[in-house]
C-alpha positions in Angstrom: 18.4 -32.7 -32.6 15.0 -32.0 -30.9 13.0 -29.5 -32.7 10.5 -27.4 -30.8 7.7 -26.1 -32.9 5.7 -24.3 -30.2 7.0 -21.6 -27.8 8.4 -23.0 -24.6 5.9 -22.4 -21.7 6.7 -21.9 -18.1 5.0 -24.6 -15.9 1.9 -23.2 -14.2 1.6 -20.2 -16.5 -0.1 -21.0 -19.8 0.0 -17.5 -21.1 3.5 -16.5 -20.4 6.4 -17.5 -22.7 9.7 -18.5 -21.2 11.7 -16.2 -23.3 11.2 -12.5 -23.0 13.3 -9.4 -22.4 14.7 -9.1 -18.9 13.4 -5.8 -17.4 15.4 -3.3 -15.4 12.9 -1.8 -13.1 13.2 1.0 -10.5 10.7 1.5 -7.6 10.8 4.9 -5.8 9.4 5.3 -2.3 9.6 7.4 0.9 8.4 4.5 3.1 10.8 1.6 3.4 9.6 -1.6 5.0 11.8 -2.5 7.9 12.7 1.1 8.7 9.9 3.6 8.3 6.6 3.5 10.2 4.6 0.6 8.8 2.2 1.8 6.0 0.2 0.0 3.4 2.0 2.0 0.7 5.4 0.9 2.0 4.3 -2.7 2.3 2.8 -2.8 -1.2 6.0 -1.3 -2.8 8.1 -4.0 -1.0 5.8 -6.8 -2.1 6.0 -5.6 -5.7 9.8 -5.4 -5.5 10.0 -8.9 -4.1 7.8 -10.2 -7.0 9.9 -8.5 -9.7 13.1 -10.0 -8.2 11.6 -13.4 -7.8 10.6 -13.5 -11.5 14.2 -12.9 -12.6 14.0 -9.2 -13.5 16.4 -6.6 -12.2 14.9 -4.3 -9.5 16.3 -1.2 -7.8 14.5 0.1 -4.8 15.2 3.8 -4.5 14.5 5.0 -1.0 14.4 8.6 0.1 14.6 8.7 3.9 13.6 11.5 6.2 16.5 13.9 6.8 16.3 13.2 10.6 17.4 9.6 9.8 20.6 10.6 7.9 22.9 10.3 10.9 21.8 6.8 11.8 22.0 5.7 8.1 25.4 7.2 7.6 26.6 5.4 10.7 26.0 2.0 9.1 22.3 1.4 9.1 22.1 2.0 5.3 24.7 -0.7 4.7 22.7 -3.1 6.9 19.5 -2.4 5.0 21.2 -2.8 1.6 22.6 -6.1 2.7 19.2 -7.3 4.1 17.4 -6.6 0.8 20.2 -8.0 -1.4 20.7 -11.2 0.6 17.0 -12.0 1.2 15.4 -10.9 -2.0 18.1 -10.0 -4.6 16.8 -6.4 -4.5 19.3 -3.6 -5.0 18.5 -1.0 -2.4 19.7 2.5 -3.1 19.5 5.0 -0.2 19.3 8.5 -1.7 20.6 11.0 0.9 22.3 13.5 -1.4 22.9 14.6 -5.0 26.1 16.1 -6.5 23.8 18.4 -8.4 22.3 19.9 -5.3 23.4 21.4 -2.0 23.7 18.9 0.9 20.8 17.7 3.0 17.6 16.8 1.1 15.5 18.4 3.7 12.2 18.9 1.9 10.2 16.9 -0.7 10.8 19.3 -3.6 14.6 19.0 -3.2 14.2 15.2 -2.8 12.2 15.0 -6.0 14.9 17.0 -7.8 17.5 14.5 -6.6 15.4 11.7 -7.9 15.2 13.4 -11.3 19.0 13.7 -11.5 19.4 10.1 -10.4 17.0 8.9 -13.0 18.9 10.7 -15.8 22.2 9.0 -14.7 20.8 5.5 -14.6 18.9 3.7 -17.3 15.7 1.7 -16.6 13.0 0.1 -18.7 10.3 1.4 -16.3 10.1 3.5 -13.1 7.3 3.1 -10.6 6.9 6.0 -8.2 4.9 5.8 -5.0 2.6 8.8 -5.1 3.0 9.7 -1.5 5.4 12.6 -1.0 5.3 13.7 -4.7 8.6 12.0 -5.5 7.9 11.8 -9.2 7.3 15.6 -9.6 10.5 16.7 -11.3 10.9 13.5 -13.3 7.4 14.1 -14.8 8.1 17.8 -15.3 11.2 16.7 -17.2 9.1 14.3 -19.3 6.6 17.1 -20.1 9.5 19.4 -21.2 11.3 16.5 -23.1 14.5 17.0 -21.2 15.6 13.4 -21.5 15.1 11.0 -24.4 14.8 8.1 -24.8 13.1 7.6 -21.4 11.4 4.8 -19.6 7.7 4.4 -18.9 6.9 6.5 -15.7 4.2 5.0 -13.6 2.6 6.4 -10.4 1.3 4.0 -7.8 -1.3 5.7 -5.5 -2.4 4.6 -2.1 -2.9 7.6 0.4 -2.4 11.0 -1.1 -1.9 13.7 1.6 -5.1 15.5 0.6 -7.1 12.3 1.1 -5.4 11.7 4.4 -6.2 15.2 5.6 -9.8 14.8 4.7 -10.1 11.3 6.2 -8.3 12.3 9.5 -10.4 15.5 9.8 -7.5 18.0 9.8 -6.3 20.8 7.5 -2.9 20.9 5.7 -0.9 22.3 8.6 2.0 24.1 6.8 3.6 25.1 3.6 5.4 21.8 3.2 2.2 19.8 3.2 0.6 22.3 0.8 3.6 21.8 -1.5 3.3 18.0 -1.2 -0.4 18.2 -2.1 0.4 20.2 -5.2 3.2 17.8 -6.2 1.0 14.7 -5.8 -1.8 16.2 -7.8 0.6 17.1 -10.7 2.2 13.6 -10.6 -1.2 11.9 -11.1 -2.1 14.0 -14.1 1.3 13.8 -15.9 2.1 10.1 -15.3 2.3 7.7 -18.3 -0.1 5.5 -16.3 -1.7 5.7 -12.8 -1.9 2.4 -10.9 -4.4 2.0 -8.1 -5.5 -1.1 -6.2 -9.2 -0.3 -6.5 -11.6 1.9 -8.5 -12.4 4.0 -5.4 -9.3 6.2 -5.4 -9.4 7.3 -9.0 -13.1 8.1 -8.5 -12.2 10.2 -5.4 -9.5 12.0 -7.4 -12.0 12.8 -10.2 -14.5 14.1 -7.7 -11.9 16.5 -6.4 -11.2 17.9 -9.8 -7.8 16.1 -10.3 -6.6 15.5 -13.8 -6.2 11.8 -14.5 -4.0 10.3 -17.2 -5.5 8.5 -20.1 -4.2 5.2 -18.8 -5.5 4.3 -15.3 -4.7 0.7 -14.4 -6.3 -1.4 -11.5 -3.7 -3.8 -10.1 -4.0 -5.3 -6.6 -1.5 -4.8 -3.8 0.9 -7.7 -3.0 1.7 -8.7 0.5 5.5 -8.7 1.2 7.0 -11.7 2.9 7.2 -9.7 6.1 3.4 -9.9 6.2 3.3 -13.7 5.7 3.6 -16.1 8.7 6.7 -18.2 8.7 6.3 -20.1 12.0 5.8 -23.8 11.1 4.2 -24.7 14.4 1.0 -22.8 13.6 -1.9 -25.2 13.7 -4.9 -24.5 11.3 -7.8 -24.5 13.8 -11.3 -25.5 12.6 -12.9 -22.7 10.6 -16.2 -22.8 12.5 -14.6 -22.7 16.0 -16.4 -20.3 18.5 -14.8 -16.9 18.7 -13.2 -16.0 22.0 -11.3 -12.8 21.2 -12.0 -9.5 19.4 -8.9 -7.9 17.9 -8.3 -4.3 16.8 -5.5 -4.1 14.3 -6.1 -1.1 12.1 -3.8 1.7 13.1 -3.3 4.8 15.3 -4.8 7.4 13.1 -8.4 8.8 13.4 -9.5 7.3 10.0 -8.6 3.8 11.3 -11.7 4.0 13.5 -10.7 3.3 17.1 -13.4 5.6 18.3 -16.0 3.7 16.3 -14.6 0.4 17.6 -15.1 1.6 21.2 -18.6 2.8 20.4 -19.5 -0.6 19.0 -18.2 -2.3 22.1 -20.3 0.0 24.3 -23.3 -1.4 22.4 -22.1 -5.0 22.5 -21.4 -4.8 26.3 -25.0 -3.8 26.9 -26.7 -6.3 24.6 -24.5 -9.4 24.3 -24.1 -12.2 26.8 -20.8 -13.2 25.4 -17.6 -12.0 27.2 -14.8 -12.2 24.7 -11.3 -10.8 25.3 -10.6 -7.5 23.6 -7.1 -7.2 22.2 -5.3 -4.2 20.6 -2.3 -5.2 18.4 0.2 -3.0 16.7 1.3 0.6 16.9 0.0 3.1 19.4 -0.4 6.8 18.7 -2.6 9.8 19.5 -6.2 10.1 18.4 -8.0 13.4 19.0 -5.2 14.4 21.3 -5.4 11.2 23.5 -3.1 8.2 23.6 -4.8 5.4 21.7 -4.0 2.8 24.4 -5.2 5.2 27.1 -8.4 5.8 25.1 -9.1 2.0 24.9 -8.5 1.6 28.7 -10.7 4.6 29.5 -13.6 3.4 27.4 -13.2 -0.1 28.7 -14.1 0.8 32.3 -17.8 -0.1 31.6 -17.1 -3.2 29.6 -17.3 -6.7 31.1 -14.4 -7.8 28.8 -10.8 -8.6 29.6 -8.5 -6.1 27.8 -5.1 -6.8 26.3 -2.7 -4.3 24.6 0.2 -5.8 22.7 2.0 -3.0 20.9 5.4 -4.6 20.3 4.5 -7.2 17.7 5.7 -7.0 14.1 3.3 -7.5 11.3 4.4 -11.1 10.9 4.1 -11.8 14.7 0.6 -10.2 14.7 -0.6 -12.4 11.9 0.9 -15.5 13.6 -0.9 -14.5 16.8 -4.2 -14.2 14.9 -3.8 -17.6 13.2 -3.2 -19.3 16.6 -6.3 -17.8 18.3 -10.0 -18.2 18.1 -10.4 -14.5 17.2 -12.4 -12.0 15.1 -10.5 -9.1 13.6 -12.5 -5.8 13.5 -11.5 -3.2 10.9 -13.6 -0.2 11.7 -11.9 2.3 9.3 -13.9 5.5 8.5 -11.9 5.8 5.3 -9.6 3.3 3.5 -8.6 2.1 0.1 -7.6 -1.5 0.2 -6.1 -2.1 3.7 -3.3 -4.6 3.9 -4.8 -6.1 7.0 -8.0 -7.0 5.1 -6.0 -8.6 2.3 -4.1 -10.6 5.0 -7.3 -11.8 6.6 -8.8 -12.9 3.3 -5.6 -14.7 2.2 -4.9 -16.4 5.5 -8.4 -17.4 6.3 -8.7 -15.1 9.4 -12.3 -14.1 10.2 -13.1 -10.4 10.3 -15.7 -7.8 10.0 -15.1 -4.3 8.4 -16.8 -1.1 7.5 -17.9 -0.9 3.9 -15.8 2.1 2.8 -13.3 2.8 0.1 -12.3 -0.2 -1.9 -12.8 -2.8 0.8 -15.9 -4.3 -0.8 -14.0 -4.8 -4.0 -11.6 -7.1 -2.1 -14.4 -9.5 -1.0 -16.3 -12.1 -2.9 -19.7 -10.6 -3.6 -21.6 -13.5 -2.0 -19.9 -12.9 1.4 -20.1 -9.1 1.6 -23.4 -8.8 3.5 -22.2 -10.9 6.5 -18.9 -9.2 7.1 -19.4 -5.6 6.0 -21.2 -2.9 8.0 -22.0 0.8 7.7 -20.2 3.2 9.9 -23.0 3.1 12.5 -21.8 1.7 15.8 -25.1 -0.3 16.3 -24.8 -2.1 13.0 -21.1 -2.8 13.6 -22.0 -4.2 17.0 -24.6 -6.4 15.3 -22.1 -7.8 12.9 -19.7 -8.6 15.8 -22.5 -10.2 17.8 -23.6 -12.4 14.8 -20.0 -13.6 14.6 -19.9 -14.3 18.4 -23.2 -16.1 18.6 -23.2 -18.3 15.5 -21.0 -20.2 13.1 -18.9 -17.7 11.3 -16.7 -19.0 8.5 -13.7 -17.1 7.0 -14.7 -14.8 4.1 -13.7 -15.7 0.5 -11.6 -13.1 -1.4 -12.7 -11.6 -4.7 -9.2 -12.4 -6.1 -6.7 -15.0 -4.8 -3.1 -14.3 -4.0 -2.0 -16.3 -7.0 -4.3 -14.3 -9.3 -2.9 -11.1 -7.9 0.6 -12.1 -8.8 -0.6 -13.3 -12.2 -2.1 -9.9 -12.9 1.2 -8.2 -12.2 3.1 -10.7 -14.2 0.9 -10.0 -17.2 1.6 -6.3 -16.7 5.4 -6.9 -16.8 5.1 -9.3 -19.7 3.4 -6.5 -21.7 6.0 -4.0 -20.5 8.8 -6.2 -21.8 7.6 -5.9 -25.4 6.7 -2.2 -25.2 9.0 0.4 -26.8 10.5 2.3 -23.8 10.5 5.5 -25.8 7.0 7.0 -26.2 5.9 8.5 -29.4 7.6 11.9 -29.9 5.5 14.9 -28.9 4.3 17.0 -31.8 5.4 20.5 -31.6 2.5 23.0 -31.7 1.9 24.6 -35.1 3.4 28.1 -35.3 1.3 30.9 -36.6 2.7 32.1 -39.9 3.9 35.7 -39.9 1.8 38.0 -42.0 3.2 39.0 -45.3 4.4 42.6 -45.4 4.4 44.4 -48.7 
């Protein structure tokens, strides 16, 4: 009989042993990739769920849809989505539209969080990862603070775009009581989580500057691109990396913080100073910025440009990336505020050339030696100079600070550590009671 003296190792992973506990993990989100409006938070949760399932662990994706979607989901769309995730990724999708402990129709975030709390008590998991957005972890963490269920799993909060940060970045106030409630719930979730997970050091620093209570354990782990953000078309030809740029692409988003106004300001400067005449293309969703339709804003501002304009709003994320890889293009990411945008991660990992504003955690994503040539301040003249430099000279793709394989490896190490951790935290010590005075 063959005797193995050393632990069996998985090929390609020198640190990870082949035998470890199989984790049962739950991910909780309001944004579902494939149904909700595309967001970086929804894409990152989907990418994480796909990694967990691919590594052989059990993963439940608990989705809390908006109540306006209940009729379509009850009519069969929920079954279609569950089948899609199960057959493609071995992910168990659970659509939470009601709770037997609550009255029908989970119409607000507080009620939805209570339904998640009851669901968590009824099902056993080794770890639960809550997307911060929407405050879904509020009642589960309140139950943890009050010791309402023991033993319990580790409760993590993954933060991307808290509503207070979005309001500040998009230059608007919280508009109603519901948004004020969400802001309070998100702030509480951050402070009471067993650990806060962020993709950069920027967001915890912002929270601290706003007086938020942070947990003792703050973990920096990179976002993972889901397969829907990875090109699958095999006829894509890898063009030479130093080919001349013929097209400028805006692919950031329809909100004010995504920087369409700054993009237009930079092209105003470029139109006056540059002799190049590239095509300007807008990909992805359209929306309203400062009360104006984003596509209409681009066409209005383009009246004085000598550039051809294209607007392609119907592409999925994968189709947009395949389009970029086929073209001699430069992606411009003019965000006024951002954490670690998924489009920047895509450009870095796919070798797509880009320039961006140095804001949030974007610089942390880029190799330090390449930051000066692809990053700009939020001044339109400097952004125009970066674009002109890319148009006029050889401009190679930018190297990432961390590769896609290293990102997956960081998460794998996190789950390997979670597999040997006791799911029940140390019991909380009850406060010492004051002794009653002796009465003679």
